[in-house]
C-alpha positions as CSV (number, residue, x, y, z in Angstrom):
1,M,-2.1,15.2,-20.8
2,A,-4.6,16.8,-18.4
3,R,-4.3,15.8,-14.8
4,Y,-7.2,15.8,-12.3
5,R,-6.5,16.9,-8.8
6,R,-8.6,17.5,-5.7
7,N,-9.8,21.1,-5.4
8,P,-7.5,22.5,-2.7
9,Q,-10.4,24.6,-1.3
10,T,-12.5,21.5,-0.5
11,A,-12.6,19.5,2.6
12,G,-13.2,15.8,2.5
13,R,-13.0,12.5,4.4
14,V,-13.5,8.9,3.6
15,I,-15.7,7.0,6.2
16,D,-16.4,3.3,5.8
17,G,-15.2,3.4,2.1
18,Q,-17.4,6.4,1.1
19,A,-16.1,9.9,0.5
20,F,-17.8,13.0,1.9
21,V,-16.6,16.3,0.4
22,V,-17.7,19.8,1.2
23,T,-17.3,22.5,-1.4
24,P,-16.8,26.0,0.1
25,D,-18.4,28.0,-2.7
26,D,-21.9,26.7,-2.0
27,N,-21.4,24.9,1.4
28,K,-22.7,21.7,-0.1
29,L,-21.9,18.2,1.3
30,H,-21.3,15.8,-1.6
31,T,-21.5,12.1,-0.9
32,L,-19.6,10.0,-3.4
33,N,-20.4,6.5,-4.5
34,G,-17.7,3.7,-4.5
35,A,-16.3,4.4,-7.9
36,A,-16.2,8.2,-7.4
37,T,-14.6,7.7,-4.0
38,M,-11.9,5.6,-5.6
39,L,-11.2,8.3,-8.2
40,W,-11.3,11.1,-5.6
41,K,-8.6,9.2,-3.6
42,L,-6.6,8.6,-6.8
43,T,-6.6,12.3,-7.6
44,A,-4.9,13.2,-4.3
45,A,-1.5,13.0,-6.2
46,G,-3.0,13.9,-9.6
47,A,-4.3,11.4,-12.1
48,S,-5.0,11.3,-15.8
49,I,-8.1,9.7,-17.4
50,D,-5.8,6.8,-18.3
51,D,-4.8,6.3,-14.7
52,A,-8.5,6.5,-13.6
53,A,-9.5,4.0,-16.3
54,A,-6.8,1.5,-15.3
55,A,-8.0,1.8,-11.7
56,L,-11.6,1.1,-12.7
57,C,-10.6,-1.9,-14.8
58,T,-8.7,-3.4,-11.9
59,E,-11.5,-2.7,-9.3
60,Y,-14.5,-3.5,-11.4
61,E,-13.3,-5.9,-14.0
62,V,-14.6,-3.9,-17.0
63,D,-13.0,-3.5,-20.4
64,L,-10.7,-0.5,-20.9
65,A,-13.1,1.3,-23.3
66,T,-16.0,1.2,-20.8
67,A,-13.7,2.1,-18.0
68,R,-12.3,5.1,-19.9
69,A,-15.8,6.4,-20.8
70,D,-17.0,5.9,-17.2
71,A,-13.9,7.6,-15.7
72,A,-14.2,10.6,-18.1
73,A,-17.9,11.0,-17.2
74,C,-17.2,10.8,-13.5
75,L,-14.2,13.0,-13.5
76,D,-16.1,15.6,-15.6
77,D,-18.9,15.5,-13.1
78,L,-16.6,16.0,-10.1
79,V,-15.0,19.0,-11.9
80,A,-18.4,20.5,-12.6
81,R,-19.3,20.2,-8.9
82,H,-15.9,21.9,-8.0
83,I,-14.7,18.8,-6.2
84,L,-11.8,18.4,-8.6
85,V,-9.8,20.7,-10.8
86,V,-8.1,20.0,-14.1
87,E,-4.4,20.9,-14.7
88,P,-3.1,21.0,-18.3
């Protein structure tokens, strides 16, 4: 099962519950919303889509299917922006 981890080449910090991440390839500052911040923190130790969906279910009281779809979309977006990496 694929695991999502923070890109080790990024720098980030959470301030007042919101993550700010700088990607070195393009020197962009990315401001993450609440759900993306939660997933970014979760991926510090590595997380699967199932881990992410379970966290979203707990935090936002949504059903598992919705949480899984939302987690997959968010994680894919963070990978596309080089904030996270995927490990097989």
